[in-house]
Residue, then its C-alpha position, 0 to 999 in steps of 0.5 A: m465473470e469479470r465482476d468476480s475477478q474484480l471482487e477477487l482483486y478488491e479482496t486481494v488489495a484490501a488484505r494487502l493494504k491491511e498487511a501493509h499498514a501493520t508492516v509500516r506500524a512495526l517499522q523502526v524508522p523515524e517518525s517522518a518516514r513513518k508519516a510519509l509511508i502512511r500517506k502513501l498507503l492513504v493515496i493507494t487506498a483512495a486510488a483503489k476506489h477509482d482504479l483498482p489495478d493501478a492501486a494494486r501496482r502501486l501497492d506492489r511497488l511500495m511493498k518491494d521498496l519496503d522489502v529492500g529497505r528503501f524508505p521515504e525521507g519524509d518532511 
């Protein structure tokens, strides 16, 4: 049963990461901010391999930041 819930969480995070990448690609932001956002998404993707619940929380925070227009400064 726990394996099923873990698989569901994995599927949810994977779908949300795909959506997040599309969102970042569509943003009208400076290239440095886009690169910083992509790095954040890559970190979240890597975290999902080791700690899926933490990756889901990180992705949720990132998407909330994007929703309110809070973008990283970049390099």
